[in-house]
N, C-alpha and C positions, 0 to 999 in steps of 0.2 A: 341575496348575499351581497353585502357591501364590499367595497374594494379592499378595505383593511383585512377583512376576514379571508378574502381570496389570497392576499399576500401571506397571511399566516398559514393557510392551507398549503400553499406552494412551498413555504419554508419548511413545514413538517415533512412534506413529500421529499424535498431535497435532503433533509437530514436522514430520513429512512433509506433512501436510495444510496446515500453516502455510506451509511452503516453497512448496507449490503455490499458496497464496493470495497470494504475492507477485506472481504473474503473473495470477491470476484475481481481479478486483476484488470479486467477490461474497463472497469468503472473507477474513476478517480475518487476514492472513498472520502478521506478526510477533507480534501478541498471542497467537496459537495456539502459535507456536514457544515463546514465553515460558511459556505455561501448561504445555506439555509438559515443559519443563525444570524448572519449579517442582514439577510432580508427581513427576518423577524425583528431585529433591532431597529432597522430602518422603518418598518411598518409601524412600530410603536414610537416613532420619533425619538429613538434613543433614550427614552425615559427610564425603562427598567435596565437596559443593557447599555452601558457607557463605554467610553474609550478604553479604560483599563481592562475591562472584561474582554473587549474585542482584541486587545493586544495580547492577552493571555491565550485566547483562542487561536489567534494567528500564529503565535509561537508554537503551540501544540501542533498546529497544522504543518508548519515547517519541519518540526521534528518527525512527523509521520512521513513526510516526503523523503527525508534522510533515511528513515527506517526502510522504506520501500526499496531504495537503491542499494542499501548495504546488507540487507538480511540474507539474500541468497549467496552473495559473494562471501560473506562471513562464514556461512555454513560450509561452502566449498573450500575456503581457505583453511578452515579448522581441520579438514581431513587431508590436507596437503595438496590442494589443487594448484595447478600451474596457472600462470597469468592467462594463458590461452584458454584454459578451461573456464575461467571466470568470464572471459569475453564470450566464449561459447554459450555459457548459461544466459548471459544477457541477450545475445542474438536469438537463442532458442526461446527465450521468454517473449520477445517481440514477434518472432515468426509464429510461435505457438498461439498467439492471440488470434491469428487468422484462421485457426482450425477449431475454434470453439472450446468447449470445456475440456475435451481430451487434449487439445493442443496446449491449454493453459498448464496442465500437469505434466504432459510429456515433453513439451518444448524445452524448459530449463534443464531437465534431466538429460535429454538427448544432446542438447547443446554443450553441456558440461562434459559429458562422456566423449563426444566428438572432439572437443577442444583438448581434452586430456590425451586422447589417442594420437593426435596429429601434432607434430612439431612444426616449427616455422617453415621447414622445407617440404612439408606435406608427407613426411614419412612417419609411420606409426612408431612410437618410441616408448610407450608405456603398456603395461599389461592391462588386459580387460578388467581384471578384478579390482585393481586400483582405480581405474576409470569409473567403474560402477560405484565404488565407495564415494568417489567425488560427486557423482550424480545424486546419490542418496544424501550426501552432506548438503548439496544444493537444495534438495527437497526439505530437509530439516530446517535449513535457514529460512526458506519461504514460510514454513509452518510457524517458526518463532516470530517472523515478521508479521504474520497475520495476527498472532496472539498480542503482540505489542501494539499493532494498529487498533485492534478491538479495544484494548485497554485505554489507548489514547482517545478513541471515539467516545467511550463511556465517561472518561474524565472530562471531555469537552461538554458532554450533555450535563454532567454534574455541575460544572462551573457555570454553564448557562442557566440551569435551573436555580442554582443558589443565588445568582445575581438577579434573576427575574423575580423570585419570590422574597428576597431579602429586603427589597425596597419598601 
C-alpha cells in the first residue's frame, strides 16, 4: 500500500470515528470528521478539495461545537431551569464521562437535578418534581443536539463528496 492510500484510509477512519462521536460524547465528533476530510484533501494535494470547500467544512464544524455546548442548556432552560441547574448539567456531563456509558446519560440529568435542588447557600429550594422535569429537559436538549450534529456530519460528508466528484 502506498503512502497516499494509507493517508486516505486514515482519513476515512477519522471520518467514521467522528460520525460515531456525534452520538458518543467522549469523542470529539465533527472535529474528527473535519480532520479526516482535511487529511484527504492534503493527501490529494488539494486538487479535488480546495480552500472554499475546506472553509465551508470548517464553518460547519464550528457550528457543531456551538451546538454541543448549547443543546443541553437550551433543553434545561426551556423547562425553567435555574442557572445553577444548567451549571450542574455541564458539571454532570464532564463528571459523567468518567463513568462510561451510564455516566454519559446519568451525569447531565443528575447534575441538572442537583443544581436545581440546591440554591447558592446550599439549601434545597425547589421541589423534586420540578427538578426532575429540568433533568428530563436536559436529556431532551442532548437528544436534539445529537440529531443536529448528525445532520451537520452528513451535510459535511455531502459537501465533501460533491466537491470531490464535481471536479
